[in-house]
PAMAR-613025 format. One line per 2 residues: their letters; for each residue x, y, z of N, C-alpha, C. Coordinates in steps of 0.05 Angstrom, whole numbers, plus 5000, padded with zeros to 4 digits. Layout:
A> X/Y/Z/X/Y/Z/X/Y/Z  ...;
This chain:
MA> 8039/5590/8524/8033/5568/8503/8060/5595/8486  8066/5571/8474/8096/5577/8451/8088/5593/8427;
IV> 8097/5608/8407/8088/5616/8384/8108/5599/8364  8091/5584/8343/8106/5578/8314/8109/5590/8298;
WK> 8121/5608/8297/8139/5628/8272/8124/5624/8247  8114/5612/8243/8096/5605/8212/8069/5620/8202;
GV> 8070/5619/8175/8041/5635/8169/8045/5663/8168  8022/5674/8161/8014/5699/8151/8006/5720/8177;
FP> 8024/5744/8185/8013/5756/8204/8014/5783/8198  7991/5786/8194/7983/5817/8193/8000/5830/8209;
AL> 8009/5861/8195/8016/5882/8223/7995/5903/8209  7977/5896/8229/7954/5911/8230/7961/5943/8228;
TT> 7937/5957/8214/7934/5977/8218/7919/5988/8245  7931/6010/8255/7908/6024/8277/7892/6048/8270;
KF> 7864/6034/8282/7844/6049/8262/7836/6068/8281  7829/6093/8272/7827/6123/8286/7793/6127/8276;
TA> 7781/6142/8292/7758/6158/8281/7763/6193/8276  7753/6201/8262/7751/6231/8260/7759/6248/8283;
KD> 7755/6240/8305/7772/6256/8340/7792/6245/8346  7807/6228/8324/7830/6221/8334/7830/6212/8355;
EL> 7816/6195/8355/7808/6168/8386/7809/6149/8365  7821/6119/8379/7818/6094/8376/7800/6083/8366;
DL> 7790/6074/8341/7759/6062/8334/7759/6033/8334  7753/6023/8364/7755/5998/8363/7741/5977/8340;
PL> 7718/5995/8343/7694/5977/8332/7696/5969/8300  7708/5989/8291/7725/5987/8260/7748/5960/8256;
FE> 7772/5966/8280/7790/5952/8285/7783/5923/8292  7759/5915/8307/7750/5879/8306/7734/5881/8270;
KN> 7720/5896/8267/7712/5887/8245/7732/5879/8224  7751/5892/8224/7779/5879/8205/7798/5857/8216;
LR> 7795/5855/8242/7806/5840/8258/7794/5803/8252  7766/5813/8251/7748/5786/8247/7755/5779/8217;
VQ> 7751/5798/8192/7754/5781/8174/7783/5777/8168  7806/5784/8185/7839/5773/8180/7830/5739/8194;
LA> 7819/5742/8214/7815/5714/8224/7798/5691/8203  7774/5701/8192/7757/5690/8181/7770/5672/8158;
SG> 7796/5695/8144/7814/5686/8123/7828/5675/8131  7840/5661/8151/7860/5640/8153/7888/5654/8170;
VD> 7887/5673/8175/7919/5697/8189/7917/5674/8210  7948/5673/8208/7969/5653/8235/7968/5673/8254;
GV> 7975/5699/8264/7972/5713/8283/7970/5742/8273  7974/5754/8299/7974/5790/8288/7989/5799/8300;
IL> 8004/5823/8291/8021/5838/8296/8010/5870/8305  8015/5879/8325/7999/5904/8338/8020/5930/8340;
GG> 8018/5957/8332/8034/5966/8337/8063/5983/8319  8060/5963/8298/8094/5965/8288/8080/5986/8264;
SL> 8100/5990/8250/8110/6009/8232/8081/6020/8216  8066/5999/8213/8043/6006/8192/8020/6011/8213;
GE> 8018/6002/8237/8007/6015/8250/8004/6031/8269  8023/6053/8259/8033/6084/8266/8048/6079/8298;
AS> 8067/6065/8308/8076/6059/8325/8081/6084/8336  8098/6099/8330/8107/6125/8338/8098/6141/8345;
VL> 8071/6135/8337/8048/6161/8348/8024/6155/8371  8029/6125/8381/8007/6117/8404/8025/6115/8429;
TF> 8010/6118/8447/8004/6122/8470/8020/6091/8480  8024/6096/8510/8022/6066/8514/8001/6062/8525;
EE> 7984/6079/8542/7955/6070/8545/7939/6061/8522  7939/6071/8493/7929/6056/8471/7940/6042/8471;
KE> 7961/6032/8463/7976/5999/8459/7966/5978/8480  7958/5984/8502/7943/5971/8522/7917/5966/8513;
RL> 7905/5984/8509/7877/5979/8493/7875/5963/8467  7894/5966/8451/7898/5950/8430/7899/5920/8438;
VK> 7918/5918/8450/7929/5889/8456/7915/5874/8471  7895/5885/8494/7878/5874/8504/7850/5869/8493;
FA> 7847/5886/8477/7818/5886/8460/7820/5856/8435  7844/5865/8426/7849/5839/8409/7849/5815/8424;
IE> 7871/5811/8440/7858/5786/8460/7832/5777/8464  7822/5799/8473/7800/5790/8486/7778/5774/8448;
KI> 7782/5791/8433/7770/5783/8411/7777/5762/8393  7800/5754/8396/7814/5732/8391/7804/5711/8403;
DG> 7808/5709/8423/7807/5685/8442/7813/5668/8439  7844/5660/8435/7861/5643/8433/7861/5627/8411;
KA> 7854/5646/8385/7851/5628/8355/7882/5635/8352  7893/5661/8356/7925/5671/8346/7935/5681/8365;
PV> 7959/5676/8360/7978/5697/8373/7976/5724/8373  7972/5736/8389/7976/5766/8391/8006/5780/8398;
VL> 8018/5794/8381/8042/5802/8382/8047/5826/8380  8062/5840/8401/8056/5866/8402/8091/5881/8390;
NI> 8097/5902/8370/8117/5907/8365/8131/5937/8386  8158/5928/8397/8173/5941/8413/8181/5961/8387;
AE> 8187/5994/8390/8201/6009/8375/8207/6029/8379  8215/6034/8412/8227/6053/8426/8261/6064/8423;
GA> 8259/6089/8433/8277/6105/8426/8307/6094/8449  8287/6088/8474/8303/6087/8507/8309/6057/8512;
TR> 8328/6046/8513/8320/6017/8524/8307/6012/8547  8309/6030/8563/8287/6029/8592/8258/6034/8584;
DA> 8250/6052/8556/8221/6050/8550/8216/6023/8535  8241/6008/8521/8232/5974/8508/8228/5960/8529;
LQ> 8245/5965/8559/8233/5945/8573/8213/5946/8586  8203/5969/8589/8182/5979/8604/8159/5965/8588;
LA> 8155/5970/8561/8140/5964/8545/8134/5927/8538  8157/5916/8547/8165/5888/8543/8146/5882/8567;
AD> 8151/5890/8591/8144/5877/8617/8110/5882/8616  8107/5909/8600/8069/5911/8603/8063/5892/8584;
AK> 8081/5893/8555/8066/5869/8539/8061/5833/8554  8067/5832/8571/8072/5809/8585/8046/5811/8599;
KW> 8047/5832/8617/8025/5839/8638/7997/5845/8613  7999/5858/8604/7968/5857/8582/7967/5823/8565;
GA> 7975/5807/8564/7972/5787/8560/7984/5781/8521  8004/5801/8518/8012/5786/8489/8029/5765/8485;
EG> 8028/5745/8469/8046/5722/8465/8070/5727/8459  8075/5748/8446/8100/5750/8429/8110/5786/8435;
LM> 8133/5777/8414/8144/5807/8415/8153/5813/8387  8154/5839/8373/8175/5835/8355/8185/5866/8355;
LL> 8215/5866/8355/8229/5882/8371/8249/5902/8345  8246/5921/8345/8263/5940/8320/8286/5943/8338;
PP> 8304/5958/8316/8329/5964/8336/8328/5987/8349  8345/6005/8366/8339/6035/8373/8328/6054/8352;
MR> 8301/6064/8361/8301/6094/8341/8317/6113/8345  8316/6130/8330/8318/6150/8321/8352/6155/8336;
YK> 8368/6137/8339/8395/6136/8338/8409/6112/8321  8424/6120/8312/8443/6097/8288/8459/6077/8303;
AD> 8448/6064/8320/8468/6049/8339/8487/6031/8327  8517/6025/8335/8538/6004/8317/8525/5979/8330;
DR> 8540/5961/8321/8535/5928/8319/8529/5920/8349  8558/5925/8368/8558/5925/8395/8532/5932/8409;
ET> 8518/5958/8407/8505/5974/8417/8471/5964/8418  8470/5953/8386/8449/5941/8375/8443/5916/8387;
VT> 8464/5898/8384/8464/5873/8412/8457/5871/8438  8470/5892/8447/8472/5896/8475/8440/5906/8481;
YF> 8426/5924/8465/8395/5932/8461/8377/5903/8455  8380/5889/8438/8367/5864/8443/8365/5852/8464;
KT> 8393/5840/8469/8400/5825/8491/8385/5832/8520  8386/5860/8524/8379/5875/8550/8343/5866/8545;
VA> 8333/5871/8527/8301/5863/8529/8297/5841/8520  8313/5824/8512/8309/5787/8510/8312/5783/8545;
DS> 8331/5794/8553/8338/5781/8575/8325/5781/8599  8300/5811/8594/8286/5811/8607/8259/5805/8611;
TD> 8252/5788/8596/8229/5773/8582/8230/5742/8582  8200/5721/8577/8209/5702/8577/8186/5696/8545;
LP> 8178/5727/8538/8162/5729/8516/8186/5719/8491  8163/5702/8475/8184/5698/8443/8182/5720/8434;
IM> 8208/5721/8417/8221/5749/8403/8222/5746/8374  8210/5768/8356/8225/5767/8326/8237/5789/8321;
IY> 8259/5791/8311/8276/5817/8311/8267/5828/8284  8265/5848/8276/8258/5862/8250/8280/5879/8245;
NN> 8284/5868/8222/8316/5869/8203/8309/5885/8185  8311/5911/8187/8294/5926/8157/8322/5957/8156;
PI> 8347/5939/8144/8368/5967/8145/8363/5987/8126  8344/5984/8110/8339/6001/8087/8311/6032/8107;
DY> 8302/6021/8118/8285/6035/8131/8297/6048/8158  8313/6030/8170/8316/6047/8200/8347/6043/8199;
KI> 8365/6036/8176/8390/6045/8178/8405/6030/8196  8404/6006/8208/8418/5990/8226/8405/5962/8214;
EV> 8430/5946/8202/8430/5922/8191/8434/5903/8219  8417/5878/8216/8431/5854/8238/8447/5836/8223;
TL> 8473/5834/8222/8487/5816/8205/8482/5790/8216  8495/5775/8199/8489/5738/8218/8505/5737/8230;
DM> 8528/5754/8233/8549/5744/8256/8537/5762/8289  8515/5776/8287/8501/5798/8305/8481/5767/8313;
FE> 8475/5759/8291/8448/5744/8300/8464/5718/8316  8485/5712/8303/8500/5685/8319/8506/5696/8356;
EL> 8508/5718/8358/8510/5726/8385/8483/5722/8396  8466/5739/8380/8441/5730/8398/8425/5710/8404;
LE> 8435/5690/8386/8424/5663/8392/8437/5646/8407  8460/5646/8412/8484/5642/8433/8467/5638/8460;
GC> 8455/5676/8459/8454/5679/8485/8423/5684/8493  8401/5684/8478/8378/5687/8486/8354/5669/8471;
PN> 8346/5649/8483/8341/5630/8474/8310/5640/8464  8294/5657/8465/8273/5674/8465/8274/5688/8446;
IQ> 8299/5695/8428/8297/5703/8403/8292/5680/8388  8277/5682/8374/8265/5655/8357/8264/5661/8321;
AV> 8253/5689/8318/8249/5693/8286/8263/5712/8276  8258/5720/8250/8270/5750/8245/8248/5754/8219;
KE> 8236/5783/8222/8225/5797/8202/8242/5806/8178  8253/5791/8153/8270/5793/8143/8262/5815/8119;
ST> 8275/5839/8123/8265/5853/8103/8288/5878/8094  8310/5858/8085/8340/5877/8076/8331/5879/8055;
RD> 8317/5865/8036/8301/5869/8002/8324/5844/7996  8337/5834/8007/8361/5815/7994/8352/5793/7995;
VT> 8330/5780/7968/8326/5757/7974/8347/5727/7983  8368/5742/7973/8391/5719/7988/8396/5718/8010;
NV> 8390/5734/8028/8391/5727/8056/8379/5713/8061  8356/5702/8053/8343/5677/8060/8359/5648/8061;
TR> 8369/5653/8044/8395/5632/8038/8419/5628/8057  8421/5655/8065/8442/5657/8084/8444/5649/8112;
LI> 8410/5651/8120/8409/5647/8146/8403/5627/8152  8385/5612/8134/8383/5582/8137/8409/5559/8129;
NR> 8430/5569/8117/8462/5551/8115/8474/5557/8141  8466/5581/8161/8478/5592/8189/8466/5585/8205;
FG> 8434/5580/8210/8420/5578/8230/8403/5549/8231  8405/5539/8199/8382/5517/8205/8347/5522/8206;
GR> 8343/5509/8227/8309/5521/8237/8317/5535/8259  8334/5539/8271/8342/5556/8301/8325/5585/8295;
LK> 8328/5594/8268/8319/5619/8264/8297/5621/8247  8269/5623/8253/8251/5625/8236/8255/5651/8218;
IL> 8241/5648/8191/8251/5671/8171/8222/5673/8162  8214/5705/8167/8188/5716/8152/8190/5738/8143;
CG> 8179/5736/8113/8187/5756/8101/8174/5777/8105  8186/5804/8106/8175/5830/8119/8170/5850/8090;
VD> 8169/5839/8071/8174/5857/8046/8147/5842/8023  8125/5858/8013/8108/5837/8003/8109/5834/7973;
TL> 8126/5853/7969/8130/5847/7942/8161/5825/7940  8162/5806/7956/8180/5782/7958/8173/5763/7971;
AM> 8152/5768/7983/8140/5746/7997/8147/5718/7981  8132/5715/7960/8128/5690/7949/8158/5682/7940;
EE> 8172/5702/7931/8202/5695/7930/8218/5681/7951  8215/5698/7974/8230/5689/7995/8213/5662/8008;
ML> 8193/5657/7996/8181/5635/8016/8191/5607/7996  8188/5612/7974/8204/5589/7954/8226/5587/7968;
LG> 8248/5604/7975/8270/5602/7978/8275/5588/8013  8255/5581/8020/8240/5570/8047/8238/5584/8074;
AD> 8234/5608/8067/8226/5627/8092/8200/5616/8100  8187/5623/8128/8176/5606/8138/8153/5618/8138;
GW> 8150/5647/8134/8116/5664/8143/8120/5678/8121  8100/5699/8126/8097/5731/8123/8093/5747/8142;
VA> 8111/5774/8148/8095/5792/8158/8080/5812/8133  8058/5814/8133/8044/5822/8110/8038/5851/8118;
GL> 8036/5872/8093/8015/5899/8099/7994/5894/8083  7998/5890/8056/7970/5893/8041/7943/5868/8057;
VC> 7954/5853/8068/7935/5836/8081/7918/5851/8096  7918/5872/8097/7905/5894/8116/7880/5897/8100;
AF> 7877/5898/8078/7859/5899/8056/7846/5878/8042  7869/5858/8036/7873/5833/8023/7876/5808/8046;
PA> 7866/5801/8055/7870/5778/8077/7871/5755/8063  7848/5741/8051/7841/5719/8036/7866/5714/8014;
ET> 7864/5727/8000/7890/5733/7973/7915/5732/7985  7921/5738/8017/7952/5737/8021/7952/5713/8036;
VA> 7933/5693/8049/7936/5672/8058/7937/5655/8038  7916/5659/8015/7912/5641/7993/7944/5630/7985;
IY> 7963/5654/7982/7984/5656/7966/8009/5632/7984  8007/5653/8018/8026/5628/8029/8015/5598/8030;
RL> 7988/5599/8027/7986/5563/8037/7992/5549/8009  7981/5567/7986/7984/5555/7960/8016/5545/7957;
VK> 8035/5556/7961/8059/5556/7969/8071/5535/7982  8063/5534/8013/8070/5520/8025/8061/5494/8017;
AG> 8039/5492/7995/8024/5463/7987/8042/5449/7965  8060/5467/7948/8074/5467/7922/8055/5464/7904;
RI> 8031/5486/7905/8012/5488/7885/8020/5518/7875  8045/5510/7857/8066/5544/7851/8049/5560/7831;
EE> 8036/5540/7807/8027/5548/7794/8002/5571/7800  7987/5558/7821/7956/5574/7827/7969/5600/7849;
AR> 7988/5599/7858/7998/5626/7876/8013/5634/7862  8025/5634/7840/8036/5654/7823/8019/5674/7809;
AI> 8001/5662/7803/7972/5666/7785/7962/5704/7804  7960/5690/7829/7945/5711/7848/7966/5731/7857;
YR> 7994/5716/7850/8019/5738/7867/8015/5760/7843  8017/5752/7812/8018/5769/7789/7997/5796/7796;
WF> 7972/5776/7795/7956/5801/7808/7955/5814/7821  7966/5808/7851/7964/5825/7868/7992/5848/7863;
MP> 8003/5842/7857/8035/5859/7849/8033/5887/7853  8011/5898/7838/8010/5923/7838/8007/5940/7859;
VL> 7987/5928/7875/7977/5936/7901/8001/5926/7926  8006/5903/7919/8037/5900/7938/8053/5925/7936;
EL> 8062/5935/7923/8086/5957/7917/8077/5975/7939  8044/5978/7942/8046/6002/7963/8059/6001/7989;
DI> 8065/5974/7994/8075/5969/8016/8105/5977/8022  8118/5993/7997/8144/5994/7996/8149/6016/7989;
VP> 8130/6040/7996/8140/6073/7996/8131/6083/8027  8145/6105/8021/8140/6118/8051/8112/6125/8063;
KL> 8092/6131/8045/8065/6134/8052/8049/6114/8058  8058/6089/8062/8052/6056/8063/8022/6057/8077;
VQ> 8027/6071/8100/8002/6078/8123/7979/6084/8104  7980/6111/8095/7958/6119/8091/7953/6105/8054;
YI> 7972/6089/8042/7962/6072/8018/7943/6053/8024  7957/6047/8041/7944/6016/8057/7915/6016/8070;
KL> 7910/6047/8085/7894/6051/8097/7873/6056/8072  7879/6062/8055/7857/6068/8036/7850/6049/8011;
AE> 7870/6030/8011/7862/6002/8006/7839/5991/8022  7839/5994/8051/7822/5986/8070/7798/5986/8062;
VQ> 7796/6011/8059/7771/6030/8052/7753/6021/8025  7769/6023/8003/7755/5999/7981/7751/5971/7988;
TG> 7766/5965/8004/7753/5936/8005/7735/5935/8033  7723/5955/8042/7708/5953/8072/7714/5946/8095;
IG> 7737/5950/8097/7746/5947/8125/7764/5962/8134  7768/5990/8133/7773/6000/8141/7773/6024/8134;
SE> 7791/6054/8149/7786/6083/8145/7814/6097/8140  7801/6120/8128/7830/6135/8111/7845/6150/8136;
YV> 7839/6147/8162/7841/6171/8188/7870/6163/8192  7878/6174/8190/7915/6176/8204/7916/6196/8225;
RA> 7944/6190/8239/7946/6210/8262/7970/6233/8254  7962/6254/8256/7987/6270/8245/8013/6271/8259;
PR> 8034/6276/8245/8040/6287/8221/8031/6283/8193  8021/6256/8198/8004/6241/8170/7982/6249/8170;
LT> 7980/6255/8145/7954/6269/8125/7945/6252/8109  7918/6251/8104/7906/6230/8083/7907/6243/8059;
LV> 7907/6228/8039/7920/6232/8014/7897/6252/8003  7912/6272/7979/7888/6287/7966/7904/6289/7939;
GK> 7884/6304/7920/7892/6307/7892/7903/6288/7874  7917/6285/7858/7927/6264/7842/7938/6251/7854;
ER> 7954/6248/7877/7963/6232/7886/7940/6210/7893  7923/6215/7904/7894/6200/7923/7890/6182/7895;
EK> 7887/6201/7867/7871/6190/7847/7889/6165/7837  7918/6170/7840/7936/6150/7826/7933/6120/7844;
VL> 7928/6132/7867/7934/6108/7888/7902/6095/7884  7888/6108/7883/7860/6097/7881/7852/6084/7851;
SI> 7874/6091/7828/7862/6078/7810/7886/6050/7811  7899/6049/7820/7922/6020/7828/7902/5998/7838;
IG> 7890/6016/7863/7873/5994/7883/7844/5991/7867  7831/6003/7855/7805/5991/7844/7813/5978/7814;
EC> 7836/5975/7802/7833/5957/7778/7835/5930/7797  7857/5929/7817/7861/5909/7827/7829/5893/7843;
VA> 7811/5914/7852/7790/5903/7866/7774/5891/7838  7771/5905/7814/7755/5897/7790/7772/5873/7782;
TR> 7788/5865/7792/7802/5841/7772/7803/5815/7799  7796/5826/7825/7791/5804/7852/7794/5775/7838;
PA> 7809/5752/7836/7810/5727/7828/7789/5709/7840  7777/5688/7832/7765/5668/7846/7792/5657/7858;
LP> 7787/5655/7888/7810/5634/7897/7802/5603/7903  7822/5586/7898/7815/5561/7904/7803/5560/7931;
DY> 7796/5532/7951/7786/5522/7970/7821/5528/7988  7837/5550/7988/7856/5549/8005/7849/5537/8034;
LS> 7833/5550/8046/7832/5543/8076/7825/5508/8083  7823/5495/8058/7817/5468/8072/7845/5456/8069;
IQ> 7869/5473/8068/7902/5457/8064/7912/5463/8091  7917/5436/8101/7919/5436/8130/7953/5439/8132;
LE> 7959/5459/8143/7980/5468/8161/7984/5466/8190  8007/5468/8194/8013/5465/8225/8008/5498/8238;
KN> 7995/5497/8260/7982/5517/8274/8001/5535/8288  8001/5563/8298/8017/5574/8308/8018/5580/8340;
FA> 8012/5557/8349/8017/5553/8381/8019/5524/8381  8044/5523/8400/8048/5492/8408/8053/5489/8439;
């Protein structure tokens, strides 16, 4: 079953209990709200999902649990963010075994690979699996840029590299990618504060963060934009912007989890070394979220907008 890389893909947070264990009942609650709101796929174990502190066993439980609960309604994508190529290969093989429908692949972690090393890393993982892959291009946070020339080399040799999570924070890169690769490389915006801009420039979808707390509003913006209902989408986007900016800070995990609490579909628990928010910082973030919740707009019937499904 092939993924059509279009629509809204939440980078889901990982829910923990007060005892630092996976909170699968709360994860399911959030997941059900996401599906009811019309998301097109889910991504597990991303940066927002605290990938760096999850064990392989926890990733297995999350993937299998999500697949069981989603029951074929949307694709499950597992993020790979490993430091060693052999660990990335193992996780890619495990993801296939566990039933994941796709992979999101970061450059090597904890080492600033050069272009040749980065391409070799991506190719090695892609060649080891038949799962479709989305490359995560985020030079701001991970210090490695996947250039157009690097994508050219990857796309020539790896047919299962199909999409990019575009997080360069340069909206003109959407146009460069389309000019160079046409529809061969699907583009999903990976920066919440640039999502509408990039979709208007031709991006195919949105790997979203604040969708974890506000799924209906996120999907509504996407569907309205794709239906050409720009004024309606823009009004929601302007309301949304103050909380969308919580996605582009180092503590995005804590901030977005706090937003999930305020909308009733999450908890604040994070895994150390992260700590929950305290003091004036917490008050400031709560104020931003609270204003957004208090002024939440009435949404049009966005679910009636018919768009292509994400399984082909």
